[in-house]
C-alpha positions as a printed NumPy array, in Angstrom:
array([[ -3.183,  28.177,  28.173],
       [ -1.162,  28.065,  31.202],
       [ -1.925,  30.115,  34.216],
       [  0.242,  33.164,  34.29 ],
       [  1.9  ,  32.498,  37.461],
       [  3.84 ,  35.904,  38.659],
       [ -0.03 ,  37.219,  37.332],
       [ -1.591,  35.235,  39.837],
       [  1.242,  35.917,  42.732],
       [  0.81 ,  39.138,  41.77 ],
       [ -2.913,  38.983,  42.547],
       [ -2.374,  36.653,  46.151],
       [ -0.36 ,  39.643,  47.571],
       [ -2.779,  42.843,  46.809],
       [ -5.433,  39.764,  47.962],
       [ -3.573,  39.658,  51.327],
       [ -2.7  ,  43.501,  51.095],
       [ -6.634,  44.607,  51.158],
       [ -6.775,  42.262,  53.904],
       [ -4.351,  43.784,  56.574],
       [ -6.103,  47.178,  55.523],
       [ -9.844,  45.901,  56.388],
       [ -7.957,  43.983,  59.93 ],
       [ -5.981,  46.409,  60.218],
       [ -6.998,  50.023,  58.962],
       [ -3.895,  50.44 ,  57.354],
       [ -1.404,  48.424,  54.725],
       [  1.839,  47.078,  56.236],
       [  3.806,  49.972,  56.724],
       [  7.892,  50.402,  58.052],
       [  8.595,  51.21 ,  61.598],
       [  5.375,  50.085,  62.836],
       [  7.07 ,  48.448,  65.568],
       [  6.755,  45.508,  64.7  ],
       [  9.475,  43.45 ,  64.055],
       [ 10.139,  41.719,  60.314],
       [ 12.294,  39.343,  60.192],
       [ 10.534,  37.803,  63.109],
       [  7.17 ,  37.897,  61.982],
       [  8.347,  36.596,  59.186],
       [ 10.313,  34.144,  60.73 ],
       [  6.93 ,  33.077,  62.451],
       [  5.414,  33.   ,  59.532],
       [  8.126,  30.438,  58.191],
       [  7.318,  27.948,  60.713],
       [  3.89 ,  28.006,  59.879],
       [  4.877,  27.075,  56.811],
       [  6.851,  24.637,  57.882],
       [  3.542,  22.546,  60.146],
       [  1.356,  23.612,  56.872],
       [  3.801,  20.891,  55.546],
       [  4.147,  19.102,  57.34 ],
       [  0.225,  18.166,  58.056],
       [  0.108,  17.894,  54.109],
       [  3.361,  15.11 ,  54.097],
       [  1.858,  13.839,  56.772],
       [ -2.18 ,  13.457,  55.634],
       [ -0.807,  12.232,  51.618],
       [  1.338,   9.666,  53.528],
       [ -1.263,   8.553,  55.199],
       [ -4.325,   7.964,  51.877],
       [ -0.812,   6.407,  49.546],
       [ -0.532,   4.203,  52.955],
       [ -3.681,   3.401,  52.993],
       [ -4.103,   3.251,  48.807],
       [ -1.262,   0.758,  49.246],
       [ -3.213,  -1.22 ,  51.564],
       [ -6.53 ,  -1.546,  49.644],
       [ -4.38 ,  -2.175,  46.511],
       [ -2.767,  -5.758,  48.426],
       [ -6.284,  -6.69 ,  49.197],
       [ -8.036,  -6.795,  46.168],
       [ -4.781,  -7.844,  44.391],
       [ -4.954, -11.707,  43.766],
       [ -3.26 , -14.511,  45.465],
       [ -0.616, -16.06 ,  43.245],
       [ -0.154, -19.961,  43.374],
       [  2.44 , -19.775,  45.863],
       [  0.335, -17.144,  48.803],
       [ -2.305, -20.097,  48.762]])
């Protein structure tokens, strides 16, 4: 059975709200003295950093796997 993505996201949102409530004593409120756009932008920048990290790590793994595969590949008669 496939996961219901909307329900997974709803659960994630509730978990994040609970984390904020434990950390700050209340859930996120409007007019809390913070600039929501700046906060969201900074979070988006963090997301970009994590995405780029994952891309680099995957690229390193692909390069390593290609290198290992190249070493394991038998030489053709032309290469000998």
